[in-house]
C-alpha positions as CSV (number, residue, x, y, z in Angstrom):
1,M,0.0,0.0,0.1
2,K,1.5,3.3,-1.0
3,K,1.6,6.2,1.5
4,I,0.2,9.3,0.0
5,F,-0.8,11.4,2.9
6,Y,2.1,10.5,5.3
7,G,3.3,14.1,5.6
8,M,-0.2,15.5,6.3
9,V,-0.8,12.8,8.9
10,I,2.6,13.5,10.6
11,L,2.0,17.3,10.5
12,A,-1.4,17.1,11.9
13,M,-0.5,14.9,14.7
14,S,2.7,16.9,15.4
15,L,0.6,20.2,15.6
16,F,-1.9,18.6,17.9
17,L,0.6,16.9,20.1
18,S,2.9,20.0,20.3
19,A,-0.1,21.9,21.5
20,C,-0.6,19.2,24.3
21,G,3.1,19.5,25.2
22,E,3.0,23.3,25.5
23,S,0.0,23.1,27.9
24,A,2.1,21.2,30.3
25,G,3.6,24.2,32.0
26,A,6.8,22.2,32.6
27,G,9.2,24.4,30.7
28,S,12.5,22.9,29.4
29,N,13.6,21.6,32.7
30,G,10.4,19.9,33.6
31,E,10.3,21.2,37.1
32,G,6.9,20.5,38.7
33,A,5.7,18.9,35.6
34,K,2.3,17.1,35.7
35,E,2.4,16.6,31.9
36,I,5.3,15.5,29.6
37,T,5.7,14.6,26.0
38,I,7.9,11.8,24.6
39,G,8.9,11.7,20.9
40,Y,10.0,9.1,18.4
41,F,9.9,8.1,14.8
42,P,7.6,5.5,13.2
43,N,10.3,3.0,12.2
44,I,11.6,-0.3,13.6
45,N,14.6,1.2,15.3
46,H,12.2,3.1,17.6
47,V,10.1,0.2,18.7
48,A,11.0,0.9,22.3
49,G,9.0,4.2,22.0
50,M,6.1,2.3,20.6
51,V,6.1,-0.4,23.3
52,A,6.4,2.2,26.1
53,E,3.4,4.0,24.6
54,E,1.3,0.8,24.0
55,K,2.1,-0.6,27.5
56,D,1.8,2.9,29.2
57,L,5.2,2.3,30.8
58,Y,6.0,6.0,31.4
59,T,2.9,6.5,33.4
60,E,4.0,3.6,35.6
61,T,7.4,5.0,36.4
62,L,6.5,8.7,36.6
63,P,4.8,10.2,39.7
64,D,1.1,9.6,40.1
65,G,-1.0,11.9,38.1
66,T,1.6,12.7,35.4
67,K,0.0,12.8,31.9
68,V,2.1,11.5,29.2
69,N,1.7,12.6,25.5
70,Y,3.5,11.4,22.5
71,Q,4.7,13.2,19.4
72,Y,5.8,11.5,16.1
73,F,8.5,13.0,14.0
74,P,9.3,12.6,10.3
75,D,13.0,13.5,10.7
76,G,15.7,14.1,13.2
77,S,16.0,17.9,12.8
78,S,12.4,18.5,13.8
79,F,12.8,16.2,16.8
80,M,16.0,17.9,18.0
81,T,14.3,21.4,17.6
82,A,11.4,20.1,19.8
83,I,13.9,18.9,22.5
84,E,15.8,22.3,22.5
85,T,12.6,24.3,22.7
86,G,11.2,22.1,25.5
87,D,8.1,21.0,23.4
88,I,9.1,17.4,24.3
89,Q,11.1,16.2,27.3
90,G,12.7,13.2,25.7
91,G,12.7,10.5,23.2
92,L,14.3,8.5,20.4
93,V,16.2,10.0,17.5
94,G,19.1,9.0,15.2
95,P,22.6,9.6,16.5
96,G,23.4,11.9,13.6
97,P,21.0,14.7,14.4
98,A,21.8,14.5,18.1
99,M,25.5,14.8,17.5
100,N,25.2,17.5,15.0
101,H,23.0,19.6,17.2
102,F,25.3,19.0,20.3
103,T,28.3,20.2,18.3
104,S,26.3,23.3,17.2
105,G,25.8,24.2,20.8
106,A,22.5,22.4,21.8
107,K,22.5,21.6,25.5
108,I,21.4,18.0,25.3
109,N,22.4,14.6,26.6
110,V,22.2,11.1,25.2
111,V,21.1,9.0,28.3
112,A,20.6,5.6,26.6
113,A,20.5,3.8,23.2
114,G,17.5,2.4,21.5
115,S,18.9,-0.1,19.0
116,T,21.8,-0.8,16.7
117,G,21.7,-1.9,13.1
118,G,18.8,-1.5,10.7
119,T,20.4,0.6,7.9
120,V,20.4,-1.1,4.5
121,I,21.6,0.2,1.1
122,M,19.0,-0.6,-1.5
123,A,19.3,-0.4,-5.4
124,R,16.5,0.2,-7.7
125,N,15.7,-2.6,-10.2
126,G,16.9,-1.6,-13.6
127,A,19.4,1.0,-12.3
128,N,22.3,-1.1,-13.6
129,I,24.0,-1.1,-10.3
130,E,25.6,-4.4,-9.5
131,S,27.9,-3.1,-6.7
132,P,28.6,0.3,-5.0
133,K,31.4,1.0,-7.4
134,D,28.7,1.6,-10.0
135,M,27.3,4.6,-8.1
136,A,29.3,7.3,-10.0
137,G,26.7,9.4,-11.8
138,K,23.8,7.9,-10.0
139,T,21.2,9.4,-7.6
140,F,20.9,8.3,-4.0
141,I,18.3,9.3,-1.5
142,S,18.4,9.7,2.4
143,P,15.9,11.1,4.9
144,R,17.9,14.3,5.5
145,V,21.3,15.7,4.5
146,G,23.8,14.5,7.1
147,C,21.3,12.3,8.8
148,T,22.6,9.0,10.4
149,H,21.8,6.9,7.3
150,D,23.3,9.5,5.0
151,V,26.7,9.5,6.9
152,Q,26.8,5.7,7.1
153,F,26.3,5.5,3.3
154,E,28.6,8.3,2.4
155,T,31.4,7.1,4.8
156,M,31.3,3.6,3.2
157,M,31.4,5.1,-0.4
158,K,34.2,7.4,0.4
159,E,36.4,5.0,2.4
160,E,35.8,1.8,0.3
161,Y,35.1,3.1,-3.1
162,G,36.5,6.6,-3.3
163,I,33.1,8.0,-4.5
164,T,31.6,11.1,-3.0
165,S,28.4,13.1,-3.4
166,D,28.1,16.2,-5.6
167,R,27.6,18.1,-2.3
168,I,31.4,17.9,-1.8
169,G,32.4,17.9,-5.6
170,G,31.8,14.1,-6.2
171,K,29.9,12.2,-8.7
172,M,26.9,10.9,-6.8
173,K,23.7,13.1,-6.8
174,H,22.0,13.4,-3.4
175,V,18.3,14.0,-2.8
176,T,16.3,13.7,0.3
177,G,12.8,12.3,1.1
178,K,10.8,10.3,3.7
179,P,11.7,6.6,3.8
180,A,8.0,5.5,3.5
181,T,8.1,7.0,-0.1
182,Y,11.2,5.2,-1.3
183,A,9.4,2.3,-2.9
184,S,7.3,4.5,-5.0
185,L,10.4,6.6,-6.0
186,F,12.1,3.4,-7.1
187,E,9.0,2.3,-9.0
188,T,9.0,5.7,-10.9
189,G,12.8,5.6,-11.5
190,K,13.4,9.0,-9.7
191,V,16.2,7.6,-7.6
192,D,18.7,4.8,-8.1
193,V,19.9,3.9,-4.5
194,A,18.5,4.5,-1.1
195,T,20.1,4.4,2.3
196,V,17.1,3.1,4.2
197,P,16.2,2.5,7.9
198,E,14.0,-0.5,8.6
199,P,11.3,-1.5,8.0
200,W,11.3,0.4,4.8
201,A,14.2,-1.6,3.3
202,S,12.2,-4.9,3.8
203,S,9.1,-3.2,2.5
204,I,11.0,-2.3,-0.8
205,E,12.2,-6.0,-1.0
206,A,8.8,-7.3,-0.4
207,E,7.2,-5.1,-3.1
208,G,9.9,-6.1,-5.6
209,N,11.0,-2.5,-6.5
210,G,14.6,-3.0,-5.4
211,E,17.2,-5.3,-3.9
212,V,19.8,-5.2,-1.2
213,L,23.0,-3.6,-2.5
214,V,24.8,-3.5,0.9
215,D,23.2,-5.2,4.0
216,T,23.5,-3.9,7.6
217,P,26.7,-5.6,8.7
218,N,28.7,-4.1,5.8
219,V,27.4,-0.5,6.0
220,A,29.8,1.8,7.9
221,Y,29.2,1.4,11.6
222,G,26.3,-0.9,10.8
223,E,26.5,-3.1,13.9
224,T,28.3,-0.8,16.5
225,L,26.6,2.6,16.1
226,P,23.3,3.1,17.9
227,A,20.7,3.4,15.3
228,A,18.6,5.3,17.8
229,V,19.6,7.1,20.9
230,F,17.4,8.4,23.8
231,V,17.9,12.1,24.2
232,T,16.9,14.7,26.7
233,S,18.0,18.3,27.7
234,Q,20.9,19.0,30.0
235,D,18.5,21.4,31.8
236,L,16.2,18.5,32.7
237,V,19.2,16.3,33.7
238,K,20.5,19.1,36.0
239,N,17.2,20.4,37.4
240,N,15.0,17.3,37.5
241,P,17.2,14.2,37.5
242,E,14.4,12.2,39.2
243,M,12.1,12.8,36.1
244,V,14.9,11.7,33.8
245,Q,15.5,8.5,35.8
246,N,11.8,7.8,35.7
247,I,11.8,8.3,32.0
248,V,14.9,6.2,31.4
249,D,13.5,3.4,33.7
250,A,10.4,3.1,31.4
251,H,12.6,3.1,28.3
252,K,14.7,0.3,29.8
253,Q,11.6,-1.7,30.6
254,A,10.3,-1.2,27.1
255,T,13.7,-2.5,25.7
256,E,13.7,-5.5,28.0
257,F,10.1,-6.3,27.0
258,I,11.2,-6.3,23.3
259,Q,14.1,-8.7,24.1
260,E,11.9,-11.1,26.1
261,N,8.7,-10.8,23.9
262,P,9.8,-10.2,20.3
263,E,6.5,-11.5,18.8
264,E,4.3,-9.3,20.8
265,A,6.7,-6.4,20.2
266,K,6.4,-7.1,16.5
267,Q,2.6,-6.9,16.7
268,I,2.8,-3.6,18.6
269,A,5.2,-2.1,16.0
270,T,3.0,-3.2,13.2
271,K,-0.1,-1.6,14.8
272,K,1.7,1.7,15.7
273,I,3.3,2.1,12.3
274,K,-0.1,1.7,10.6
275,D,-1.7,4.0,13.0
276,I,0.9,6.8,12.5
277,T,1.7,6.3,8.8
278,D,-1.3,4.5,7.5
279,Q,1.1,1.9,6.0
280,E,0.4,-1.7,6.9
281,L,3.5,-3.9,7.0
282,S,3.3,-7.7,6.4
283,Q,4.6,-10.2,8.8
284,E,7.4,-11.0,6.3
285,V,8.5,-7.3,6.3
286,I,8.6,-7.2,10.1
287,D,10.4,-10.4,10.5
288,N,13.1,-9.5,7.9
289,A,13.6,-6.1,9.5
290,W,13.8,-7.4,13.0
291,D,16.7,-9.8,11.9
292,R,18.7,-6.7,11.1
293,I,18.3,-5.0,14.5
294,E,19.5,-5.4,18.0
295,F,17.5,-3.7,20.8
296,T,19.6,-2.3,23.5
297,Y,19.7,0.6,25.8
298,D,23.5,0.5,26.3
299,V,25.5,3.3,24.7
300,E,29.2,3.9,24.2
301,E,30.5,7.4,23.7
302,K,33.5,6.1,21.6
303,H,31.2,4.8,18.9
304,L,29.4,8.1,18.7
305,Q,32.8,10.0,18.5
306,D,34.0,7.8,15.7
307,F,30.8,8.5,13.7
308,A,31.1,12.2,14.4
309,N,34.5,12.2,13.0
310,S,33.2,10.8,9.9
311,S,30.5,13.5,9.7
312,Y,33.3,16.1,9.9
313,D,35.4,14.3,7.2
314,L,32.4,14.4,4.9
315,G,31.8,18.1,5.5
316,F,28.6,17.8,7.4
317,L,30.3,19.5,10.5
318,K,32.3,22.7,10.0
319,E,34.6,22.0,13.0
320,K,36.2,18.8,14.2
321,P,33.8,17.5,16.9
322,D,34.4,16.8,20.5
323,L,31.5,14.9,22.0
324,T,32.8,15.1,25.6
325,G,29.7,15.6,27.8
326,L,27.1,14.4,25.3
327,V,26.7,10.9,26.8
328,D,25.5,10.5,30.4
329,K,25.3,6.8,31.2
330,S,24.4,7.4,34.9
331,F,20.7,6.8,34.3
332,I,21.2,3.3,32.8
333,E,23.9,2.0,35.3
């Protein structure tokens, strides 16, 4: 089923839920909050957010009477803006946007991971691409310029094949778009290759519009880099660490539930993705996507620093990054 109104659905939900968040009166540091908002993306790397919402885990760990809202984001930039403005108090986002905003001066902390893996490089049928070395002169798509999946793909292409994007004078054309639209873009021939988060890679496979060019283990940082990290503001960590601990405790419970109950977690993910994006995923797609992902809340600053160095090497960051102070593991230890 093709997603036509995805952007409108996300925008409408975001506006509505943003309004809910603003009525909380919590401010950016959440002091005295009786209402909080948690954010995440509708993809498989963010299943912990879906499980926590479906199982109402945040309500269980937060003080009695706290109302919990959820806001769904189409990309990392809008998520990070919501964290910085205090419209949301925490949630799951790709490491790329978190690191980019931190190095630009955003006062945020990564307090846990959400998952690793799940990035797949897909080639369009009929694009005459047998291996990544055939990418010169071709068009690839990622969710955003400099997003996690973009950096993974461009790092691999530069380091292993010596091919870069036209953004930095290379021979690959780069465009951006929502992952849920990639199958239709393949079908119409508008792009040749996509760097795709799950479950959209498995969806493309199932629909027969493309095939795997590079699977998760062979993409740069494919199995070490957190595909999703749990982010909150430094103000909240400083002024209301109890709230942060309560939020992280719920996130840990959600992650452990996924590890112990994968089939039920898959059902929750399928339902939530359909509710949010109006796209129904088959059992085959969910199973295939699940095999490419590990759900964990553990996070290592070294992996994020290595990835950030790649972002700098590719010109996404103007200054060589120093991520000292970004990760705070105290809430998961």
